[in-house]
MIZADREN-347347 format. One record per residue (C-alpha): x, y, z. Coordinates in pm, 1 decimal. Example, Ala and Ser with C-alpha at 12.3 -4.5 7.8 and 13.67 -1.06 7.14 Angstrom:
<recs>
@xx=1230.0, yy=-450.0, zz=780.0
@xx=1367.0, yy=-106.0, zz=714.0
</recs>
This chain:
<recs>
@xx=-905.4, yy=350.0, zz=-10957.7
@xx=-579.4, yy=279.7, zz=-11135.5
@xx=-421.6, yy=-54.6, zz=-11051.6
@xx=-54.7, yy=-140.2, zz=-11020.2
@xx=-67.0, yy=-432.0, zz=-11266.0
@xx=108.0, yy=-301.3, zz=-11577.4
@xx=414.1, yy=-95.5, zz=-11645.3
@xx=196.5, yy=196.7, zz=-11747.3
@xx=-36.0, yy=183.6, zz=-11446.1
@xx=-12.9, yy=449.4, zz=-11179.0
@xx=-14.2, yy=400.3, zz=-10805.4
@xx=-311.6, yy=563.4, zz=-10629.4
@xx=-215.6, yy=848.4, zz=-10400.1
@xx=-255.7, yy=779.6, zz=-10031.5
@xx=-364.2, yy=1005.7, zz=-9749.0
@xx=-707.4, yy=1121.6, zz=-9639.0
@xx=-825.8, yy=1184.2, zz=-9999.1
@xx=-818.3, yy=811.4, zz=-10072.7
@xx=-1177.5, yy=683.9, zz=-10119.6
@xx=-1294.1, yy=566.6, zz=-9778.4
@xx=-1460.7, yy=240.1, zz=-9866.2
@xx=-1424.1, yy=-133.9, zz=-9831.1
@xx=-1394.9, yy=-268.2, zz=-10183.2
@xx=-1302.0, yy=-619.3, zz=-10294.6
@xx=-1248.2, yy=-661.5, zz=-10667.3
@xx=-1061.2, yy=-991.2, zz=-10629.4
@xx=-1023.9, yy=-1262.1, zz=-10369.9
@xx=-724.8, yy=-1204.9, zz=-10144.9
@xx=-458.9, yy=-1220.5, zz=-10260.0
@xx=-537.4, yy=-1086.9, zz=-10603.1
@xx=-311.0, yy=-1182.6, zz=-10895.0
@xx=-76.2, yy=-885.0, zz=-10864.5
@xx=-43.9, yy=-921.3, zz=-10487.3
@xx=10.6, yy=-1294.9, zz=-10529.8
@xx=292.9, yy=-1221.1, zz=-10773.1
@xx=456.4, yy=-977.5, zz=-10531.2
@xx=416.7, yy=-1216.2, zz=-10236.3
@xx=578.0, yy=-1493.0, zz=-10442.3
@xx=875.4, yy=-1263.1, zz=-10492.6
@xx=877.5, yy=-1199.5, zz=-10117.2
@xx=899.7, yy=-1574.2, zz=-10054.1
@xx=1204.1, yy=-1593.3, zz=-10282.1
@xx=1382.8, yy=-1280.4, zz=-10159.0
@xx=1289.4, yy=-1243.4, zz=-9789.6
@xx=1360.3, yy=-1494.5, zz=-9508.9
@xx=1069.9, yy=-1711.8, zz=-9396.1
@xx=1102.8, yy=-1567.3, zz=-9046.1
@xx=968.6, yy=-1233.0, zz=-9172.9
@xx=601.3, yy=-1325.7, zz=-9189.5
@xx=293.1, yy=-1125.6, zz=-9277.7
@xx=-65.6, yy=-1117.7, zz=-9154.0
@xx=-264.4, yy=-990.8, zz=-9452.9
@xx=-213.3, yy=-1151.3, zz=-9798.0
@xx=-189.1, yy=-828.1, zz=-9995.5
@xx=78.5, yy=-597.4, zz=-10134.9
@xx=-6.0, yy=-246.1, zz=-10021.8
@xx=30.5, yy=45.6, zz=-10264.2
@xx=-158.6, yy=323.7, zz=-10084.4
@xx=-318.6, yy=398.4, zz=-9749.9
@xx=-493.1, yy=680.8, zz=-9571.7
@xx=-791.9, yy=767.2, zz=-9357.1
@xx=-911.2, yy=423.9, zz=-9253.0
@xx=-816.8, yy=210.8, zz=-9554.5
@xx=-526.2, yy=26.6, zz=-9714.2
@xx=-534.0, yy=-27.7, zz=-10092.5
@xx=-353.0, yy=-320.6, zz=-10250.6
@xx=-188.9, yy=-376.2, zz=-10587.5
@xx=-509.5, yy=-523.0, zz=-10731.5
@xx=-730.5, yy=-230.0, zz=-10632.5
@xx=-882.4, yy=-393.1, zz=-10325.5
@xx=-953.1, yy=-143.4, zz=-10047.2
@xx=-938.0, yy=-288.4, zz=-9696.2
@xx=-1062.3, yy=-130.4, zz=-9374.2
@xx=-763.1, yy=-77.9, zz=-9148.6
@xx=-820.6, yy=-171.0, zz=-8784.3
@xx=-451.3, yy=-225.4, zz=-8711.1
@xx=-260.9, yy=96.3, zz=-8801.8
@xx=52.3, yy=-104.3, zz=-8880.3
@xx=50.4, yy=-215.1, zz=-8514.5
@xx=-41.7, yy=124.0, zz=-8367.1
@xx=202.0, yy=322.1, zz=-8582.0
@xx=-13.5, yy=529.0, zz=-8818.7
@xx=-215.7, yy=678.4, zz=-8535.9
@xx=-258.9, yy=1016.9, zz=-8705.3
@xx=-350.6, yy=840.9, zz=-9029.0
@xx=-136.0, yy=709.8, zz=-9310.2
@xx=31.1, yy=975.0, zz=-9528.8
@xx=-110.8, yy=1253.0, zz=-9313.0
@xx=-70.6, yy=1579.9, zz=-9507.1
@xx=123.6, yy=1755.9, zz=-9230.7
@xx=359.9, yy=1461.3, zz=-9191.5
@xx=406.2, yy=1414.8, zz=-9566.2
@xx=480.4, yy=1783.9, zz=-9618.4
@xx=729.3, yy=1792.5, zz=-9331.8
@xx=909.0, yy=1485.6, zz=-9465.8
@xx=931.8, yy=1628.1, zz=-9816.8
@xx=1061.8, yy=1963.0, zz=-9693.2
@xx=1330.1, yy=1806.1, zz=-9474.7
@xx=1438.3, yy=1561.4, zz=-9745.5
@xx=1502.2, yy=1858.1, zz=-9972.6
@xx=1727.2, yy=2018.8, zz=-9707.2
@xx=1938.2, yy=1725.3, zz=-9586.4
@xx=1868.8, yy=1361.4, zz=-9509.6
@xx=2142.4, yy=1283.8, zz=-9257.9
@xx=2443.8, yy=1420.4, zz=-9078.2
@xx=2438.1, yy=1199.0, zz=-8766.2
@xx=2333.7, yy=1400.4, zz=-8463.4
@xx=2646.4, yy=1288.6, zz=-8280.1
@xx=2859.4, yy=1446.3, zz=-8553.0
@xx=2673.1, yy=1758.9, zz=-8663.2
@xx=2367.6, yy=1827.8, zz=-8442.7
@xx=2052.9, yy=1985.9, zz=-8582.6
@xx=1762.3, yy=2170.9, zz=-8426.3
@xx=1478.1, yy=1930.3, zz=-8508.7
@xx=1624.9, yy=1658.0, zz=-8281.9
@xx=1635.8, yy=1909.7, zz=-7998.1
@xx=1280.1, yy=2023.9, zz=-8072.9
@xx=1153.2, yy=1664.9, zz=-8053.2
@xx=1335.3, yy=1618.4, zz=-7722.3
@xx=1186.4, yy=1942.5, zz=-7588.2
@xx=836.6, yy=1831.1, zz=-7691.3
@xx=876.3, yy=1493.8, zz=-7523.8
@xx=1012.0, yy=1652.5, zz=-7208.0
@xx=704.6, yy=1876.6, zz=-7199.6
@xx=440.2, yy=1618.4, zz=-7290.5
@xx=537.2, yy=1315.1, zz=-7084.3
@xx=392.0, yy=1281.8, zz=-6732.9
@xx=580.6, yy=1437.4, zz=-6444.9
@xx=642.2, yy=1795.0, zz=-6334.6
@xx=1018.6, yy=1763.2, zz=-6301.9
@xx=1325.2, yy=1831.9, zz=-6515.0
@xx=1351.3, yy=1580.2, zz=-6799.3
@xx=1578.5, yy=1495.5, zz=-7088.7
@xx=1523.8, yy=1278.5, zz=-7397.6
@xx=1746.3, yy=1070.2, zz=-7623.5
@xx=1626.0, yy=956.4, zz=-7966.6
@xx=1669.1, yy=615.2, zz=-8126.9
@xx=1524.2, yy=408.3, zz=-8413.0
@xx=1286.7, yy=149.2, zz=-8269.4
@xx=1095.6, yy=56.1, zz=-7958.4
@xx=1335.6, yy=-227.4, zz=-7881.3
@xx=1632.6, yy=8.0, zz=-7907.8
@xx=1462.6, yy=254.6, zz=-7674.8
@xx=1400.9, yy=-21.5, zz=-7420.3
@xx=1763.1, yy=-140.1, zz=-7441.4
@xx=1885.5, yy=212.1, zz=-7375.7
@xx=1642.6, yy=267.0, zz=-7088.7
@xx=1786.9, yy=-41.4, zz=-6919.0
@xx=2141.8, yy=81.6, zz=-6985.5
@xx=2058.6, yy=417.8, zz=-6831.9
@xx=1891.2, yy=264.1, zz=-6525.3
@xx=2185.0, yy=32.7, zz=-6461.9
@xx=2435.5, yy=313.9, zz=-6497.6
@xx=2233.6, yy=540.5, zz=-6266.0
@xx=2182.6, yy=283.1, zz=-5990.2
@xx=2503.1, yy=83.3, zz=-6018.9
@xx=2283.4, yy=-228.5, zz=-6002.4
@xx=2219.7, yy=-497.0, zz=-6263.8
@xx=1894.0, yy=-685.1, zz=-6205.9
@xx=1584.3, yy=-592.0, zz=-6406.7
@xx=1225.4, yy=-705.3, zz=-6356.7
@xx=972.9, yy=-745.4, zz=-6637.1
@xx=622.7, yy=-889.6, zz=-6616.2
@xx=423.7, yy=-1189.8, zz=-6732.5
@xx=263.6, yy=-1130.7, zz=-7074.0
@xx=492.3, yy=-835.0, zz=-7139.0
@xx=643.7, yy=-760.2, zz=-7478.0
@xx=946.2, yy=-533.6, zz=-7518.4
@xx=1113.3, yy=-630.0, zz=-7847.5
@xx=1312.9, yy=-881.2, zz=-8048.5
@xx=1675.7, yy=-787.7, zz=-7975.4
@xx=1871.8, yy=-1005.0, zz=-7734.9
@xx=1805.1, yy=-802.6, zz=-7420.2
@xx=1445.3, yy=-726.4, zz=-7511.8
@xx=1378.8, yy=-1092.5, zz=-7592.8
@xx=1486.1, yy=-1167.0, zz=-7236.7
@xx=1237.4, yy=-906.1, zz=-7115.0
@xx=959.0, yy=-1038.0, zz=-7339.6
@xx=747.4, yy=-1311.6, zz=-7184.6
@xx=611.8, yy=-1509.2, zz=-7480.1
@xx=836.5, yy=-1774.7, zz=-7633.5
@xx=676.4, yy=-1836.8, zz=-7976.0
@xx=742.1, yy=-1666.7, zz=-8206.2
@xx=964.0, yy=-1411.8, zz=-8032.8
@xx=1221.4, yy=-1614.1, zz=-7838.2
@xx=1209.0, yy=-1980.7, zz=-7931.9
@xx=1548.7, yy=-2102.9, zz=-8048.7
@xx=1718.0, yy=-1764.5, zz=-8023.3
@xx=1888.6, yy=-1795.3, zz=-7684.7
@xx=2090.2, yy=-1769.7, zz=-7471.5
@xx=1942.4, yy=-1445.1, zz=-7350.7
@xx=2079.8, yy=-1154.4, zz=-7152.0
@xx=2126.5, yy=-1236.6, zz=-6782.1
@xx=1992.2, yy=-1066.6, zz=-6469.5
@xx=1636.9, yy=-1042.2, zz=-6605.7
@xx=1358.8, yy=-1161.1, zz=-6376.2
@xx=984.8, yy=-1196.4, zz=-6428.2
@xx=700.9, yy=-1100.2, zz=-6196.5
@xx=327.0, yy=-1176.5, zz=-6219.9
@xx=115.4, yy=-915.9, zz=-6396.7
@xx=-217.7, yy=-793.3, zz=-6266.7
@xx=-468.2, yy=-967.9, zz=-6498.8
@xx=-813.4, yy=-902.6, zz=-6352.6
@xx=-1001.5, yy=-1131.9, zz=-6591.5
@xx=-787.9, yy=-1429.3, zz=-6490.5
@xx=-638.3, yy=-1368.4, zz=-6144.2
@xx=-935.8, yy=-1211.3, zz=-5964.8
@xx=-705.1, yy=-993.6, zz=-5754.6
@xx=-745.3, yy=-628.2, zz=-5666.5
@xx=-466.7, yy=-391.7, zz=-5764.2
@xx=-317.1, yy=-375.8, zz=-5414.3
@xx=-336.8, yy=-755.0, zz=-5379.2
@xx=-163.5, yy=-812.1, zz=-5711.4
@xx=102.5, yy=-554.4, zz=-5624.0
@xx=167.1, yy=-712.7, zz=-5285.2
@xx=227.8, yy=-1044.9, zz=-5460.1
@xx=483.3, yy=-879.3, zz=-5688.1
@xx=660.4, yy=-689.5, zz=-5410.8
@xx=698.5, yy=-1002.1, zz=-5198.7
@xx=861.2, yy=-1178.2, zz=-5492.7
@xx=1095.8, yy=-887.6, zz=-5563.7
@xx=1208.1, yy=-864.4, zz=-5203.6
@xx=1252.4, yy=-1236.7, zz=-5145.0
@xx=1380.0, yy=-1363.1, zz=-5480.9
@xx=1588.4, yy=-1069.3, zz=-5605.1
@xx=1640.2, yy=-816.5, zz=-5326.6
@xx=1577.0, yy=-447.2, zz=-5371.8
@xx=1945.6, yy=-364.5, zz=-5332.7
@xx=2021.8, yy=-566.0, zz=-5647.2
@xx=1743.7, yy=-423.9, zz=-5861.4
@xx=1816.4, yy=-148.5, zz=-6114.9
@xx=1478.4, yy=-119.8, zz=-6279.9
@xx=1122.1, yy=-238.5, zz=-6312.2
@xx=986.9, yy=-216.1, zz=-6668.1
@xx=618.0, yy=-248.6, zz=-6748.1
@xx=366.4, yy=-154.0, zz=-7015.3
@xx=87.6, yy=45.2, zz=-6845.2
@xx=-149.2, yy=-148.1, zz=-7071.2
@xx=17.4, yy=-455.0, zz=-7215.3
@xx=16.8, yy=-467.3, zz=-7593.9
@xx=129.2, yy=-790.9, zz=-7754.8
@xx=43.5, yy=-972.9, zz=-7431.5
@xx=-327.6, yy=-914.2, zz=-7484.4
@xx=-414.4, yy=-551.0, zz=-7403.3
@xx=-419.9, yy=-642.9, zz=-7036.1
@xx=-530.2, yy=-349.6, zz=-6820.6
@xx=-401.1, yy=-383.9, zz=-6462.6
@xx=-643.0, yy=-350.4, zz=-6174.7
@xx=-677.7, yy=-7.9, zz=-6016.1
@xx=-399.5, yy=62.2, zz=-5769.7
@xx=-153.0, yy=-191.0, zz=-5910.8
@xx=79.7, yy=44.6, zz=-6094.7
@xx=87.7, yy=316.2, zz=-5823.8
@xx=180.5, yy=55.3, zz=-5564.0
@xx=468.4, yy=-80.6, zz=-5774.9
@xx=585.5, yy=273.0, zz=-5845.6
@xx=575.8, yy=371.3, zz=-5476.8
@xx=776.9, yy=63.6, zz=-5380.6
@xx=1029.9, yy=136.8, zz=-5654.8
@xx=1076.9, yy=494.1, zz=-5532.9
@xx=1120.6, yy=381.1, zz=-5173.3
@xx=1394.2, yy=140.4, zz=-5280.0
@xx=1583.9, yy=347.0, zz=-5535.4
@xx=1462.4, yy=133.2, zz=-5826.5
@xx=1406.3, yy=305.7, zz=-6162.2
@xx=1044.7, yy=265.1, zz=-6278.0
@xx=1030.2, yy=241.1, zz=-6658.7
@xx=697.9, yy=268.9, zz=-6842.3
@xx=713.6, yy=108.5, zz=-7185.5
@xx=467.2, yy=324.7, zz=-7379.7
@xx=580.7, yy=212.9, zz=-7723.6
@xx=230.3, yy=91.0, zz=-7813.2
@xx=21.3, yy=295.9, zz=-7568.4
@xx=181.3, yy=634.8, zz=-7629.2
@xx=67.5, yy=933.4, zz=-7832.8
@xx=-311.1, yy=954.5, zz=-7795.5
@xx=-374.0, yy=584.8, zz=-7856.4
@xx=-552.6, yy=531.4, zz=-7524.5
@xx=-744.5, yy=858.2, zz=-7521.0
@xx=-464.4, yy=1023.7, zz=-7324.7
@xx=-134.4, yy=1143.5, zz=-7461.2
@xx=23.1, yy=864.3, zz=-7256.1
@xx=-143.7, yy=571.0, zz=-7081.4
@xx=46.0, yy=644.5, zz=-6759.4
@xx=-191.3, yy=938.8, zz=-6714.6
@xx=-487.5, yy=699.5, zz=-6687.5
@xx=-333.6, yy=540.8, zz=-6379.4
@xx=-200.6, yy=860.1, zz=-6222.7
@xx=163.8, yy=756.9, zz=-6237.2
@xx=475.6, yy=956.5, zz=-6324.5
@xx=741.7, yy=710.2, zz=-6440.0
@xx=1110.5, yy=778.5, zz=-6396.7
@xx=1171.9, yy=682.3, zz=-6760.5
@xx=930.0, yy=639.2, zz=-7052.1
@xx=1009.2, yy=460.1, zz=-7376.8
@xx=818.8, yy=563.4, zz=-7689.2
@xx=814.0, yy=473.2, zz=-8059.4
@xx=538.0, yy=350.3, zz=-8298.9
@xx=296.1, yy=645.6, zz=-8324.5
@xx=560.1, yy=910.6, zz=-8253.2
@xx=642.6, yy=996.7, zz=-8616.4
@xx=343.1, yy=906.1, zz=-8830.5
@xx=507.0, yy=597.5, zz=-8979.3
@xx=875.2, yy=686.7, zz=-8986.0
@xx=1124.7, yy=499.8, zz=-8765.7
@xx=1185.8, yy=695.7, zz=-8448.3
@xx=1193.8, yy=611.7, zz=-8079.0
@xx=1287.9, yy=782.2, zz=-7756.4
@xx=1376.8, yy=745.3, zz=-7392.8
@xx=1250.0, yy=1036.2, zz=-7183.8
@xx=1299.5, yy=1070.2, zz=-6812.7
@xx=1425.7, yy=1246.1, zz=-6504.9
@xx=1723.3, yy=1460.0, zz=-6597.7
@xx=1944.5, yy=1324.5, zz=-6320.6
@xx=1883.0, yy=967.3, zz=-6436.8
@xx=1920.6, yy=1045.3, zz=-6806.5
@xx=2250.3, yy=1222.2, zz=-6734.7
@xx=2401.0, yy=914.5, zz=-6567.1
@xx=2571.5, yy=791.8, zz=-6882.1
@xx=2918.5, yy=907.9, zz=-6979.5
@xx=2963.2, yy=1101.7, zz=-7304.5
@xx=2935.2, yy=867.9, zz=-7603.1
@xx=2751.4, yy=602.9, zz=-7404.1
@xx=2421.0, yy=677.0, zz=-7575.2
@xx=2346.3, yy=731.5, zz=-7940.2
@xx=2357.3, yy=558.6, zz=-8277.1
@xx=2419.4, yy=643.9, zz=-8640.3
@xx=2055.2, yy=695.3, zz=-8733.9
@xx=1907.0, yy=783.3, zz=-8394.4
@xx=1692.8, yy=1094.3, zz=-8434.1
@xx=1732.1, yy=1103.2, zz=-8813.2
@xx=1631.3, yy=1451.0, zz=-8937.6
@xx=1352.1, yy=1323.8, zz=-9165.0
@xx=1203.6, yy=1118.6, zz=-8882.4
@xx=1232.1, yy=1419.0, zz=-8650.3
@xx=1048.7, yy=1638.7, zz=-8900.5
@xx=774.2, yy=1376.9, zz=-8919.5
@xx=756.4, yy=1358.0, zz=-8540.2
@xx=720.1, yy=1732.8, zz=-8500.3
@xx=435.9, yy=1731.0, zz=-8752.7
@xx=268.2, yy=1434.4, zz=-8581.8
@xx=300.0, yy=1598.1, zz=-8240.0
@xx=136.8, yy=1908.7, zz=-8384.3
@xx=-155.5, yy=1689.5, zz=-8494.0
@xx=-177.0, yy=1519.5, zz=-8154.7
@xx=-184.1, yy=1850.3, zz=-7972.3
@xx=-399.0, yy=2063.7, zz=-8199.9
@xx=-622.2, yy=1850.9, zz=-8422.7
@xx=-847.1, yy=1681.7, zz=-8166.8
@xx=-710.7, yy=1332.5, zz=-8209.6
@xx=-703.5, yy=1255.7, zz=-7835.2
@xx=-1075.4, yy=1326.8, zz=-7820.4
@xx=-1120.7, yy=1121.1, zz=-8136.6
@xx=-946.6, yy=824.6, zz=-7970.8
@xx=-1203.3, yy=838.4, zz=-7691.7
@xx=-1489.8, yy=850.7, zz=-7940.7
@xx=-1350.9, yy=550.7, zz=-8125.3
@xx=-1312.8, yy=368.1, zz=-7794.5
@xx=-1675.6, yy=430.4, zz=-7706.6
@xx=-1788.5, yy=283.5, zz=-8039.3
@xx=-1561.0, yy=-18.5, zz=-8004.4
@xx=-1669.1, yy=-96.5, zz=-7648.4
@xx=-2038.1, yy=-43.8, zz=-7724.1
@xx=-2032.9, yy=-268.7, zz=-8029.7
@xx=-1821.6, yy=-541.8, zz=-7869.9
@xx=-2025.9, yy=-537.9, zz=-7548.7
@xx=-2342.2, yy=-587.0, zz=-7753.3
@xx=-2177.8, yy=-885.1, zz=-7923.5
@xx=-2064.8, yy=-1024.8, zz=-7589.8
@xx=-2419.2, yy=-1010.8, zz=-7453.1
@xx=-2523.1, yy=-1268.2, zz=-7712.1
@xx=-2204.4, yy=-1472.9, zz=-7734.6
@xx=-2035.3, yy=-1617.4, zz=-7427.1
@xx=-1725.5, yy=-1695.7, zz=-7632.4
@xx=-1624.2, yy=-1332.8, zz=-7581.5
@xx=-1487.4, yy=-1364.5, zz=-7231.3
@xx=-1357.4, yy=-1014.6, zz=-7176.4
@xx=-1354.7, yy=-671.2, zz=-7341.1
@xx=-1090.0, yy=-430.1, zz=-7221.0
@xx=-871.8, yy=-135.3, zz=-7305.6
@xx=-886.0, yy=242.0, zz=-7329.3
@xx=-945.0, yy=478.1, zz=-7618.3
@xx=-864.0, yy=334.6, zz=-7960.7
@xx=-681.4, yy=41.9, zz=-7799.8
@xx=-952.4, yy=-214.6, zz=-7729.0
@xx=-941.2, yy=-593.7, zz=-7725.6
@xx=-1176.6, yy=-889.6, zz=-7709.5
@xx=-1055.4, yy=-1210.6, zz=-7544.3
@xx=-1209.2, yy=-1531.7, zz=-7682.3
@xx=-1264.1, yy=-1827.6, zz=-7452.7
@xx=-1442.4, yy=-2156.5, zz=-7407.3
@xx=-1783.0, yy=-2049.8, zz=-7266.3
@xx=-1778.9, yy=-2318.1, zz=-6996.9
@xx=-1420.6, yy=-2325.2, zz=-6872.7
@xx=-1298.6, yy=-1977.2, zz=-6976.0
@xx=-995.7, yy=-2151.1, zz=-7125.0
@xx=-834.1, yy=-1947.1, zz=-7403.2
@xx=-968.6, yy=-2029.3, zz=-7750.8
@xx=-688.0, yy=-1952.5, zz=-7994.0
@xx=-848.0, yy=-2150.4, zz=-8275.8
@xx=-1163.8, yy=-1940.1, zz=-8268.1
@xx=-958.1, yy=-1621.5, zz=-8255.4
@xx=-754.5, yy=-1721.8, zz=-8558.6
@xx=-1065.9, yy=-1822.8, zz=-8750.7
@xx=-1242.1, yy=-1491.5, zz=-8682.7
@xx=-937.1, yy=-1289.1, zz=-8782.5
@xx=-881.9, yy=-1491.3, zz=-9100.7
@xx=-1245.5, yy=-1457.8, zz=-9204.9
@xx=-1249.8, yy=-1083.2, zz=-9138.7
@xx=-932.9, yy=-1029.9, zz=-9340.2
@xx=-1074.9, yy=-1232.2, zz=-9629.6
@xx=-1373.5, yy=-996.2, zz=-9630.9
@xx=-1152.4, yy=-688.5, zz=-9641.9
@xx=-1100.1, yy=-590.4, zz=-9276.9
@xx=-749.7, yy=-585.5, zz=-9129.3
@xx=-752.8, yy=-710.2, zz=-8770.0
@xx=-464.3, yy=-828.1, zz=-8554.9
@xx=-446.8, yy=-1103.0, zz=-8296.1
@xx=-234.7, yy=-1099.7, zz=-7982.0
@xx=-213.5, yy=-1242.9, zz=-7631.9
@xx=11.8, yy=-1493.5, zz=-7461.2
@xx=-244.5, yy=-1762.0, zz=-7544.2
@xx=-319.3, yy=-1629.8, zz=-7894.1
@xx=-684.9, yy=-1573.4, zz=-7806.3
@xx=-721.9, yy=-1195.4, zz=-7830.0
@xx=-825.0, yy=-974.4, zz=-8120.7
@xx=-697.8, yy=-620.1, zz=-8078.0
@xx=-848.6, yy=-313.8, zz=-8236.5
@xx=-603.1, yy=-34.1, zz=-8320.2
@xx=-769.7, yy=176.7, zz=-8590.6
@xx=-603.4, yy=494.9, zz=-8710.7
@xx=-762.1, yy=793.9, zz=-8543.1
@xx=-841.0, yy=926.5, zz=-8890.3
@xx=-1100.6, yy=654.7, zz=-8951.8
@xx=-1463.6, yy=761.4, zz=-8989.4
@xx=-1751.1, yy=621.7, zz=-8784.5
@xx=-1919.8, yy=461.0, zz=-9086.2
@xx=-1605.5, yy=275.2, zz=-9188.4
@xx=-1532.3, yy=170.1, zz=-8830.6
@xx=-1883.6, yy=34.0, zz=-8785.2
@xx=-1868.1, yy=-147.6, zz=-9117.1
@xx=-1543.1, yy=-310.5, zz=-9008.4
@xx=-1703.7, yy=-420.5, zz=-8683.3
@xx=-2002.5, yy=-557.7, zz=-8879.3
@xx=-1762.1, yy=-779.4, zz=-9072.7
@xx=-1592.6, yy=-898.1, zz=-8752.2
@xx=-1936.3, yy=-978.2, zz=-8604.7
@xx=-2027.5, yy=-1178.5, zz=-8915.9
@xx=-1696.3, yy=-1363.6, zz=-8896.4
@xx=-1762.2, yy=-1452.3, zz=-8531.7
@xx=-2115.4, yy=-1568.7, zz=-8605.4
@xx=-1993.5, yy=-1799.7, zz=-8879.9
@xx=-1690.8, yy=-1934.1, zz=-8692.2
</recs>
């Protein structure tokens, strides 16, 4: 394979035709990646970190190739973004075609059909048999900010409730909604006011049933905030950055029912869980809930920046003209990519593939857990599975072990990501284009890293 280490070298093409193999021709980082990362250190602020010490030049299927020709197994999908696979042919073709037509007009100035088509698709695909509307934005955090704006405008109230372990973004308002201080909030305050936090259902650690956990939350909302002051409740159906926490059965429906009874807008943050990731188009379907508003991003456009708020038409219409929007929101190239990705989600069997991947992940991790008490919990749905690492005796979170396993796996050519409030969770988010052999090889490397840690 050609390497990107001389002026005459060519960059390997990405997409599904990229050789699907783990291949290490240098230690990580190799000399060319090290050179590029040194330039990063000089040109990019220290606050913009990176997990894997490589400079990527191509990706596709289930691999990422670096500037030195190393081919790494991708179990992270750019944090659940390249769900349909990197450089998917349908997405790449749609992007190229749109770029040749026009790259921008600003939808608020000169509207175009592809934005409307994306909105129509979201209105059709999201849970709930009621009239919906969608507005498009650039990032998950921006979608969350706008969902809160819409809920406040609709209700005339100001208070918002988020949950322990939740993650909603890095902007000022979304930092307030996000639970974890380091690295997301520390030193960046003061934060937006009228944001309150409620306890999340965390079956591995709280031992509560769904109804019990919900009753605890509702009591707090009624006594500490007051339903009449509350505009919205926002929650990830399965928490992402917080540790892939799956709430106990009955928790989400109970919170939703209470919200409806009290005129509170229920917002499902499906930025990480949306678009086939959990083996459903949206994770809300797993729990049988129909949110008032849903925020989406990440996997929506096959790697291009796009996000959305979709919800009940009467709520979405609460804002005055000009109150929603943004210069790049619903950019035509991103919309073209989204329409292609949605076509893949609906017609190419990727939802079923997510379930197959989930079965492999759970089976392999459960087998590891049977022989290693340091794996305290395995949880998730579809191709969104996590392992929580603990002290075998006390069940206390073991962040050091987690970091060591992830570092060792990456050094051997497998991209894995950590998460969790306590830093003790490894999350598995492979692209749905990965093959079984490559997935199993990646899990073999993780198992070896755990055994040697």
